[in-house]
C-alpha positions as CSV (number, residue, x, y, z in Angstrom):
1,M,44.6,112.1,-11.7
2,K,41.2,112.1,-13.4
3,L,41.5,108.4,-14.2
4,L,42.5,107.6,-10.6
5,K,39.5,109.6,-9.3
6,H,37.2,107.7,-11.6
7,V,38.3,104.4,-10.2
8,M,38.4,105.5,-6.6
9,K,35.2,107.6,-6.7
10,N,33.7,105.4,-3.9
11,P,36.8,104.1,-2.0
12,H,34.9,102.1,0.6
13,K,33.2,100.2,-2.2
14,V,36.2,99.9,-4.5
15,L,38.9,98.9,-2.0
16,P,37.5,95.4,-1.2
17,Q,37.3,94.6,-4.9
18,L,40.8,96.0,-5.4
19,G,42.0,93.5,-2.7
20,A,40.3,90.6,-4.3
21,A,41.7,91.5,-7.8
22,A,45.2,91.9,-6.4
23,I,45.2,88.5,-4.7
24,G,43.4,86.8,-7.6
25,S,45.9,88.1,-10.1
26,W,48.8,86.5,-8.3
27,G,48.2,83.4,-10.4
28,F,49.3,85.4,-13.4
29,F,52.4,86.6,-11.4
30,C,53.3,82.9,-11.0
31,T,52.6,82.4,-14.7
32,G,55.0,85.3,-15.5
33,A,57.7,83.6,-13.4
34,V,57.4,80.4,-15.4
35,R,57.6,82.3,-18.7
36,G,60.4,84.6,-17.6
37,W,62.6,81.8,-16.3
38,S,63.6,80.7,-19.8
39,S,65.3,84.0,-20.8
40,P,68.0,84.1,-18.0
41,G,67.7,80.4,-17.1
42,I,68.6,78.7,-20.4
43,P,71.8,80.6,-21.0
44,S,72.7,80.0,-17.4
45,L,71.9,76.3,-17.8
46,N,74.2,76.1,-20.8
47,A,77.0,77.7,-18.9
48,T,76.8,75.8,-15.6
49,K,75.2,72.5,-16.5
50,N,76.5,69.5,-14.7
51,F,74.5,66.8,-16.6
52,E,74.2,65.9,-20.2
53,I,71.6,67.8,-22.3
54,D,71.6,68.8,-26.0
55,A,70.3,71.8,-27.9
56,T,67.0,70.1,-29.0
57,E,66.2,69.3,-25.3
58,M,67.0,72.8,-24.4
59,A,64.5,74.0,-26.9
60,W,61.9,71.7,-25.4
61,I,62.6,73.0,-21.9
62,A,61.6,76.4,-23.1
63,A,58.6,75.2,-25.0
64,M,57.2,72.7,-22.5
65,P,55.3,75.1,-20.2
66,P,53.0,76.5,-22.9
67,L,52.4,73.0,-24.3
68,C,51.5,71.6,-20.8
69,A,49.5,74.7,-20.1
70,L,47.2,73.7,-22.9
71,A,46.2,70.6,-20.9
72,G,46.1,72.6,-17.6
73,A,43.7,75.1,-19.0
74,L,41.3,72.3,-20.1
75,L,41.6,70.4,-16.8
76,I,40.8,73.4,-14.6
77,G,37.3,73.7,-16.0
78,Y,35.7,71.0,-13.8
79,P,37.3,72.1,-10.5
80,M,36.2,75.7,-11.2
81,Q,32.6,74.6,-11.8
82,R,32.4,71.9,-9.1
83,Y,34.4,73.4,-6.2
84,G,34.5,77.2,-7.1
85,R,36.9,79.7,-8.5
86,R,38.6,80.5,-5.2
87,T,39.1,76.8,-4.2
88,A,40.6,76.1,-7.7
89,L,43.2,78.8,-7.2
90,V,44.0,77.6,-3.7
91,G,44.5,74.0,-5.0
92,L,46.6,74.8,-8.0
93,S,49.2,76.8,-6.0
94,V,50.5,73.6,-4.4
95,P,51.7,71.8,-7.6
96,F,52.9,75.2,-8.8
97,F,55.2,75.3,-5.8
98,L,56.4,71.7,-6.3
99,G,57.2,72.3,-10.0
100,F,59.7,75.0,-9.1
101,I,61.2,72.9,-6.3
102,L,61.8,70.0,-8.7
103,M,63.5,72.4,-11.2
104,G,65.9,73.5,-8.5
105,F,66.7,70.0,-7.3
106,T,67.8,69.0,-10.9
107,Y,71.1,70.6,-10.2
108,L,71.6,68.7,-7.0
109,V,70.6,65.2,-8.4
110,Q,72.2,65.9,-11.7
111,H,69.5,64.3,-13.9
112,K,67.6,66.2,-16.6
113,A,64.4,64.1,-16.1
114,I,63.7,66.0,-12.9
115,L,64.0,69.3,-14.8
116,F,61.5,68.1,-17.4
117,I,59.0,66.9,-14.7
118,G,59.4,70.3,-12.9
119,R,58.7,72.2,-16.1
120,L,55.8,69.9,-16.9
121,M,54.1,70.6,-13.5
122,S,54.7,74.3,-13.6
123,G,53.4,74.4,-17.2
124,L,50.2,72.6,-16.2
125,M,49.5,75.1,-13.4
126,N,50.5,77.9,-15.8
127,G,47.5,77.0,-17.9
128,A,45.2,76.3,-15.0
129,A,45.9,79.7,-13.4
130,T,45.0,81.8,-16.4
131,P,41.2,81.2,-16.7
132,A,40.8,80.7,-12.9
133,S,42.3,84.1,-12.0
134,Q,40.6,86.0,-14.9
135,I,37.1,84.6,-14.2
136,Y,37.5,85.1,-10.5
137,I,38.3,88.8,-10.8
138,S,35.7,89.4,-13.5
139,E,32.9,87.8,-11.4
140,C,34.0,89.8,-8.3
141,S,34.1,93.2,-10.0
142,S,31.4,95.9,-10.6
143,P,30.7,96.9,-14.3
144,R,32.2,100.4,-13.9
145,I,35.6,99.2,-12.8
146,R,35.7,95.6,-14.2
147,G,38.0,96.6,-17.0
148,T,40.5,98.2,-14.7
149,L,40.5,95.4,-12.2
150,S,40.6,92.7,-14.8
151,S,43.7,94.3,-16.2
152,F,45.5,93.5,-13.0
153,T,46.2,90.1,-14.4
154,A,48.3,91.5,-17.2
155,S,50.2,93.7,-14.8
156,A,50.9,90.8,-12.5
157,L,52.1,88.7,-15.5
158,A,54.5,91.5,-16.5
159,M,55.7,91.9,-12.9
160,G,56.3,88.2,-12.6
161,I,58.5,88.3,-15.8
162,L,60.3,91.4,-14.5
163,V,61.1,90.0,-11.1
164,T,62.4,86.7,-12.7
165,Y,64.6,88.8,-15.1
166,I,66.1,90.8,-12.2
167,I,66.7,87.7,-9.9
168,G,68.0,85.7,-12.9
169,A,70.6,88.3,-13.7
170,F,72.4,87.6,-10.5
171,V,71.9,84.0,-9.6
172,D,72.2,80.6,-11.5
173,W,69.2,78.9,-13.0
174,W,68.6,76.4,-10.2
175,I,68.9,79.0,-7.4
176,L,66.4,81.1,-9.4
177,A,63.9,78.1,-9.5
178,F,64.2,77.7,-5.7
179,I,63.5,81.4,-5.1
180,L,60.5,81.4,-7.5
181,S,58.9,78.5,-5.5
182,M,58.0,81.1,-2.8
183,F,55.5,82.9,-5.0
184,P,52.8,80.2,-5.4
185,M,52.7,80.0,-1.6
186,F,51.7,83.7,-1.5
187,L,48.8,82.8,-3.8
188,F,47.8,79.9,-1.5
189,T,47.9,82.1,1.6
190,G,46.1,85.1,0.1
191,M,43.2,83.1,-1.5
192,I,42.4,81.4,1.7
193,F,41.2,84.8,3.1
194,M,39.3,85.8,-0.1
195,P,35.6,85.3,-0.7
196,E,34.2,83.0,-3.3
197,T,32.5,84.8,-6.3
198,P,28.8,85.6,-5.7
199,I,27.8,84.3,-9.1
200,W,29.3,80.8,-8.4
201,L,27.6,80.7,-5.0
202,I,24.2,81.7,-6.4
203,S,24.5,79.0,-9.1
204,H,25.1,76.4,-6.4
205,N,22.0,77.6,-4.3
206,R,24.1,79.2,-1.6
207,E,22.3,82.5,-1.5
208,D,23.2,83.4,2.1
209,D,26.8,82.9,1.4
210,A,26.5,84.7,-1.9
211,K,24.9,87.7,-0.2
212,K,27.7,87.8,2.4
213,A,30.4,87.6,-0.3
214,L,28.8,90.4,-2.4
215,Q,28.4,92.6,0.7
216,R,32.1,92.0,1.5
217,L,33.2,92.8,-2.0
218,R,31.0,96.0,-2.3
219,G,31.7,97.3,1.2
220,M,29.8,96.8,4.4
221,R,27.9,100.1,4.2
222,T,26.7,99.5,0.6
223,D,23.1,98.6,-0.3
224,I,23.6,95.5,-2.5
225,E,20.0,94.4,-2.7
226,A,19.4,95.6,-6.3
227,E,22.6,94.0,-7.6
228,F,22.0,90.8,-5.7
229,Q,18.5,90.5,-7.2
230,R,19.9,91.1,-10.7
231,L,22.4,88.3,-10.2
232,K,19.7,86.0,-8.9
233,E,17.4,86.7,-11.8
234,N,20.2,86.0,-14.3
235,Q,21.2,82.8,-12.6
236,A,17.5,81.7,-12.4
237,K,17.2,82.0,-16.2
238,N,20.3,79.7,-16.5
239,S,19.1,77.2,-13.8
240,Q,15.8,76.7,-15.5
241,Q,17.7,75.1,-18.3
242,Q,18.8,71.5,-18.1
243,Q,22.4,70.3,-17.9
244,I,24.6,71.6,-20.6
245,Q,24.5,69.4,-23.7
246,P,27.3,69.3,-26.3
247,R,25.0,70.6,-29.1
248,E,24.4,73.8,-27.0
249,L,28.0,74.8,-27.6
250,L,27.2,75.0,-31.4
251,K,24.7,77.8,-31.0
252,G,25.5,81.1,-32.5
253,S,25.3,82.9,-29.1
254,V,28.1,80.6,-27.9
255,L,30.2,80.2,-31.0
256,K,30.3,84.0,-31.8
257,P,32.0,85.1,-28.5
258,L,34.2,82.0,-28.5
259,G,35.3,82.6,-32.0
260,I,36.1,86.3,-31.3
261,S,38.0,85.4,-28.1
262,M,40.0,82.8,-29.8
263,G,40.7,85.1,-32.8
264,I,42.0,87.8,-30.5
265,M,44.1,85.2,-28.5
266,F,45.6,84.0,-31.8
267,F,46.6,87.5,-32.9
268,Q,47.9,88.3,-29.4
269,Q,50.4,85.4,-29.6
270,F,51.3,85.9,-33.3
271,T,52.6,89.4,-32.5
272,G,55.5,87.2,-31.4
273,I,55.3,88.3,-27.8
274,N,56.5,85.1,-26.2
275,A,59.3,84.6,-28.7
276,M,60.5,88.0,-27.5
277,I,60.1,87.1,-23.8
278,F,61.6,83.6,-24.1
279,Y,64.5,84.6,-26.3
280,T,65.2,88.2,-25.3
281,V,68.8,87.5,-24.4
282,S,69.4,85.5,-27.5
283,I,67.9,88.2,-29.7
284,F,70.3,90.8,-28.3
285,K,73.3,88.5,-28.7
286,S,72.5,87.9,-32.4
287,A,72.0,91.6,-32.9
288,G,75.5,92.2,-31.7
289,T,74.7,95.1,-29.4
290,T,77.2,96.1,-26.7
291,L,74.5,96.2,-24.0
292,D,74.6,93.0,-21.8
293,G,71.5,90.9,-22.7
294,R,70.7,90.3,-19.1
295,Y,70.4,94.0,-18.3
296,A,68.5,94.6,-21.6
297,T,65.8,92.2,-20.4
298,I,65.5,94.0,-17.1
299,I,65.0,97.3,-19.0
300,I,62.4,95.8,-21.2
301,G,60.7,94.2,-18.1
302,F,60.4,97.5,-16.4
303,V,59.0,99.1,-19.6
304,Q,56.4,96.3,-20.0
305,L,55.3,96.5,-16.4
306,F,54.7,100.3,-16.4
307,A,53.0,100.3,-19.8
308,T,50.7,97.4,-18.7
309,A,49.8,99.1,-15.4
310,A,49.1,102.4,-17.2
311,S,46.8,100.7,-19.7
312,G,44.7,99.3,-16.9
313,F,43.5,102.8,-16.2
314,L,42.8,103.4,-19.9
315,V,40.7,100.3,-20.6
316,D,37.5,101.7,-19.0
317,R,38.0,105.1,-20.4
318,F,38.8,104.5,-24.1
319,G,37.4,101.0,-24.5
320,R,38.7,97.7,-25.5
321,R,38.5,98.2,-29.3
322,F,40.5,101.4,-29.3
323,L,43.3,100.0,-27.2
324,L,43.6,96.8,-29.3
325,L,43.6,98.7,-32.6
326,S,46.2,101.3,-31.5
327,S,48.3,98.6,-29.8
328,A,48.4,96.5,-33.0
329,A,49.3,99.4,-35.2
330,I,52.3,100.4,-33.2
331,V,53.4,96.8,-32.6
332,S,53.4,96.1,-36.4
333,C,55.7,99.2,-36.9
334,S,58.1,97.9,-34.2
335,L,58.2,94.4,-35.8
336,A,58.9,96.0,-39.2
337,S,61.9,98.0,-37.8
338,M,63.3,95.0,-36.0
339,G,63.0,93.0,-39.2
340,A,64.7,95.8,-41.1
341,F,67.7,95.7,-38.8
342,F,68.2,92.0,-39.3
343,Y,67.7,92.5,-43.1
344,M,70.5,95.2,-43.1
345,Q,72.6,92.8,-41.0
346,A,72.2,90.1,-43.7
347,Q,73.0,92.6,-46.5
348,W,75.8,94.7,-44.9
349,G,77.3,92.1,-42.5
350,P,77.0,92.1,-38.6
351,A,79.8,94.5,-37.9
352,L,78.6,97.4,-40.2
353,A,74.9,96.9,-39.3
354,T,75.8,97.1,-35.6
355,E,78.0,100.1,-36.1
356,K,75.3,102.1,-38.0
357,L,72.1,100.7,-36.5
358,G,73.1,99.0,-33.2
359,W,70.6,101.2,-31.3
360,L,67.6,99.9,-33.3
361,P,67.0,96.5,-31.7
362,L,66.7,97.9,-28.2
363,L,64.5,100.8,-29.4
364,S,62.3,98.5,-31.4
365,L,61.9,96.1,-28.5
366,V,61.1,98.9,-26.1
367,V,58.5,100.4,-28.4
368,F,57.1,96.9,-29.1
369,F,56.6,96.1,-25.4
370,I,55.1,99.6,-24.7
371,A,52.6,99.1,-27.5
372,Y,51.9,95.5,-26.7
373,S,51.4,96.2,-23.0
374,G,49.1,99.1,-23.8
375,G,46.5,96.8,-25.3
376,Y,47.3,93.3,-26.4
377,S,48.7,92.2,-23.1
378,N,45.5,92.7,-21.1
379,V,42.5,93.2,-23.3
380,P,42.3,89.6,-24.6
381,F,42.2,88.3,-21.0
382,I,39.6,91.0,-20.0
383,L,37.4,89.9,-22.9
384,M,37.8,86.3,-21.9
385,G,36.1,87.2,-18.6
386,E,33.4,89.3,-20.2
387,L,32.3,87.8,-23.6
388,F,31.1,84.3,-22.6
389,P,27.6,83.6,-21.3
390,S,27.6,82.8,-17.6
391,R,26.0,79.4,-18.2
392,Y,29.0,78.3,-20.4
393,R,31.8,80.5,-18.8
394,S,33.5,77.6,-17.0
395,I,33.8,75.7,-20.3
396,L,34.5,78.5,-22.7
397,G,37.1,80.3,-20.5
398,P,39.4,77.3,-20.4
399,L,38.9,76.6,-24.1
400,S,39.9,80.1,-25.0
401,S,42.8,80.0,-22.6
402,S,44.1,76.6,-23.8
403,F,43.9,77.9,-27.4
404,N,46.0,80.9,-26.4
405,L,48.6,78.6,-24.8
406,C,48.5,76.3,-27.9
407,C,49.5,79.4,-30.0
408,T,52.1,80.3,-27.4
409,F,53.7,76.8,-27.8
410,I,53.6,77.0,-31.6
411,V,55.4,80.4,-31.6
412,V,58.0,79.6,-28.9
413,R,58.8,76.2,-30.4
414,S,58.9,77.4,-34.0
415,F,60.8,80.7,-33.5
416,P,64.3,79.1,-33.6
417,V,63.3,77.2,-36.7
418,M,61.8,80.3,-38.3
419,Q,65.1,82.2,-37.8
420,I,66.9,79.6,-39.8
421,S,64.3,78.8,-42.6
422,M,63.0,82.4,-43.0
423,E,66.0,84.3,-41.8
424,K,65.6,86.5,-38.7
425,Y,64.1,89.4,-40.7
426,G,61.6,87.0,-42.3
427,A,60.4,85.8,-38.9
428,F,59.8,89.4,-37.6
429,W,58.0,90.4,-40.8
430,F,55.8,87.3,-40.6
431,F,54.7,88.4,-37.1
432,M,54.1,91.9,-38.5
433,C,51.8,90.6,-41.2
434,C,49.8,88.6,-38.6
435,T,49.4,91.7,-36.5
436,L,48.1,93.7,-39.5
437,V,45.5,91.1,-40.2
438,G,44.5,91.3,-36.5
439,I,43.7,95.0,-37.0
440,V,41.1,94.0,-39.6
441,F,39.7,91.3,-37.4
442,V,39.2,93.6,-34.4
443,Y,37.8,96.4,-36.4
444,F,35.0,94.4,-38.1
445,L,34.2,91.7,-35.5
446,L,34.8,92.9,-31.9
447,P,31.9,94.7,-30.2
448,E,32.7,97.3,-27.5
449,T,32.0,96.0,-24.0
450,K,33.1,99.0,-22.0
451,G,30.7,99.8,-19.1
452,K,28.3,97.0,-19.9
453,T,27.2,94.5,-17.3
454,L,28.0,90.8,-18.0
455,E,24.2,90.3,-18.6
456,D,24.2,93.0,-21.3
457,I,27.2,91.5,-23.0
458,E,25.4,88.2,-23.3
459,K,22.6,89.9,-25.1
460,L,25.1,91.2,-27.8
461,F,25.4,87.7,-29.1
462,S,21.9,86.5,-28.6
463,N,19.5,86.2,-31.5
464,K,16.6,87.4,-29.2
465,Y,18.1,90.8,-28.6
466,N,19.1,93.8,-30.7
467,A,22.5,95.4,-30.4
468,D,21.2,97.8,-27.7
469,G,19.9,95.0,-25.5
470,T,16.2,95.3,-26.3
471,L,14.1,92.4,-27.5
472,K,13.8,92.1,-31.3
473,T,10.1,91.1,-31.2
474,P,8.4,92.8,-28.2
475,E,4.7,92.4,-27.8
476,V,4.1,96.2,-27.9
477,Q,6.3,99.0,-29.0
478,I,5.7,102.6,-28.1
479,D,6.6,105.0,-30.9
480,N,6.1,108.3,-29.1
481,Y,7.0,108.7,-25.5
482,S,7.5,112.1,-24.0
483,D,10.4,113.6,-22.2
484,G,13.1,111.8,-24.1
485,K,12.2,108.3,-22.9
486,T,11.8,105.2,-25.1
487,A,10.0,102.1,-24.1
488,S,9.5,98.5,-25.2
489,I,7.2,96.0,-23.7
490,G,8.2,92.3,-24.0
491,S,7.0,89.1,-22.5
492,A,9.0,89.7,-19.4
493,G,7.5,93.2,-18.7
494,I,8.3,96.8,-19.6
495,Q,11.8,98.2,-19.7
496,M,12.1,102.0,-19.7
497,K,15.3,103.7,-21.0
498,P,15.4,107.4,-20.2
499,S,17.6,110.0,-21.8
500,R,20.3,111.7,-19.6
501,S,18.3,114.9,-19.3
502,S,15.1,113.2,-18.3
503,L,17.0,111.0,-15.8
504,R,18.3,114.1,-14.0
505,Q,14.8,115.4,-13.7
506,Q,13.5,112.0,-12.4
507,K,16.1,111.8,-9.6
508,S,14.1,114.4,-7.7
509,N,10.8,112.4,-8.3
510,P,11.7,108.8,-8.5
511,N,8.1,107.4,-8.3
512,D,6.5,109.0,-11.3
513,R,3.4,107.4,-12.8
514,V,2.8,107.6,-16.6
515,A,0.2,106.3,-18.9
516,L,1.3,104.2,-21.9
517,E,-1.0,103.2,-24.8
518,N,-1.1,99.4,-24.8
519,G,-2.7,99.1,-28.2
520,T,-5.6,97.0,-27.0
521,N,-7.5,98.4,-24.0
522,G,-6.6,102.0,-24.1
523,F,-3.9,103.0,-21.6
524,T,-1.8,101.3,-18.9
525,N,-0.6,103.1,-15.9
526,V,3.1,102.5,-15.2
527,T,5.2,103.4,-12.2
528,L,8.8,104.4,-12.7
529,N,11.0,103.0,-10.0
530,Q,14.6,103.9,-9.5
531,T,17.2,101.1,-9.4
532,I,20.6,102.0,-8.1
533,D,23.7,99.9,-8.7
534,S,25.3,98.9,-5.4
535,E,28.8,99.9,-6.6
536,D,28.0,103.4,-7.8
537,E,25.0,105.5,-6.9
538,E,25.4,107.6,-10.0
539,D,24.8,104.7,-12.4
540,E,21.0,104.7,-12.1
541,F,18.3,103.4,-14.4
542,L,14.5,103.3,-14.3
543,V,12.4,100.2,-14.5
544,A,8.7,100.5,-15.4
545,T,6.2,98.2,-13.7
546,P,2.5,98.0,-14.6
547,G,0.3,99.8,-12.1
548,G,-3.2,98.8,-13.2
549,H,-5.6,99.9,-15.8
C-alpha cells in the first residue's frame, strides 16, 4: 500500500501520465505477441501444416522476428526524430497489423513464402516499437515516477506473451495469427488521442504545443512553468550546437552510457530468456514431465506477468542497481538447477530422472521467470530511456535496442544447436556463467539513476561535472556556508544545495537573502528563490541568484 500511495500521491497529476504510459506501452504488448506466437504456434504448425516446410525452415520462422527487428530498431530512428515519437508509434501499427494478417493467410493460400513475409514484417515492427515506446514514455514522465511508468513496457511485453500463450493453447497457429492482428489496431487508435512528448515539441520550436502537451500530462490544475522552463533551457543548450556529426558519437559522454546500456542488454538476453520463451513447450517435452507443455507455458506466463508488474512498483523504491543485482543472482541459481536436471537426465536416463526430479524443471522455470521479471525484464529498457543525452537519444536508443535484438536472434537461433553440441545441461550452464559475469558488470559500471532528472543523468557521464552534478572547475567555491547549505559558483551562475533540515526551515521563508564571499570584491548578496517541480510540490530545491553588491 505504501508503494501505491507513493505513486498516487497526487492523482490528478499522475493519472494523465499513467494513461500515456499505458497506451504507449501497447507497442511492447504487440512485441510480446510476436515473441509468444512461436511457443504454441510452431508445434501447432508441425501438427497441422498443409504445405511443405522442413525443420531448418521452422527454426528460421522462430528466429526471423528478432533478426528483422534489428533492422526495424535502426530504421525507426529517423521517423522518431523527424515526425515525433507519437507519430512513429501510430505509423508502425499498420505494418504490424499486416504482418499478422499475412501469417494467417498462409494456411489459406498454402504457401510458406507468405508466412516468411508475415514474420519479416512483424519482426521489423517488433524492433521499431521497442525504442519508440520506451522513449515516448520516458519523455512524458516526471522524475519521481518515471521508473514505475517506464516499467509498464516490460509488463505489457509479459502480458502480450501470456495472452498469446492462452489463446494458442486452444486454437491453431493460423487462427492465432488472425486474432493477434487486432492488437496493433488498439495501438493505432490509442496513440491518435495521446499528446506528443514535450521534449520533442520544444526541440522542433513548437513551444505552444509543448506547453499544452506538458499541461495535459501533468494535470490541468498543475503549475508547469518551472518544469517547462527547465526543459526549454536544456533544449536550448542542445540547439546551440550544430547538426550531429559522426565524430560526436565517439565522445566519452556518449560512449559511456551507450556501452553500459548495450552491456546490460547483452546480459539480459544471455540469461537465455528468449530461448525459454520461444521453446517453453519443447523444453517441457524434453524434460519428460507429465504436465502438458501448453498449460505449463500459461502458468509461466502468469508468473512472469505478476512478477513484472510488481517490480514496477519497486524500481523507484529500491533503485535500478539493486533490482538488477538481485535478479541476476536468483536467475543464475535457477539456470544452475535446470542444468542440473538435464545433467542427471543424461547420467541416469530420462525415466529415472523424471521419476525422481520431474518437479524440478517447472520449479526452476517459475523461479527463473519470477527473478528475471523482478529486474532484468524491465530495468534495461528503463535505462535505455534514461541514460542517453537528449541530443543523441533518437540515435542511441535504436542502436541499443537493435543490439538487444541482435543478441535475441543469436540466442534463439543458436539454442537448438547448443542443445546438441553442448548438451542441454551445457546450454543452461553457459547462460548461468553469462549471468554471473553480468553481476560484476552491473556492480562496477552502472550508476544509480533513481529519482534523478534526465538532465542530472546526462551530467553523470559528462567530463564537465562531478558525480553529484556540480561543475568540476567552478569560478568560485564556498568552503563555509551556514545552516547546512553548500554552494558552488560556475560560469552559468550560483547553484545552492540545502540540507533537508535547512530546506524545511526555508519553506516558511522562501525569499531569504544571504551574503556570500566572492573572493574578489568582498561579499555578494544572493536571493534564495524556491523552485517547485510541477509534478510534486514536495520535491523542492533552491536556486540562488545574485542580488547586487
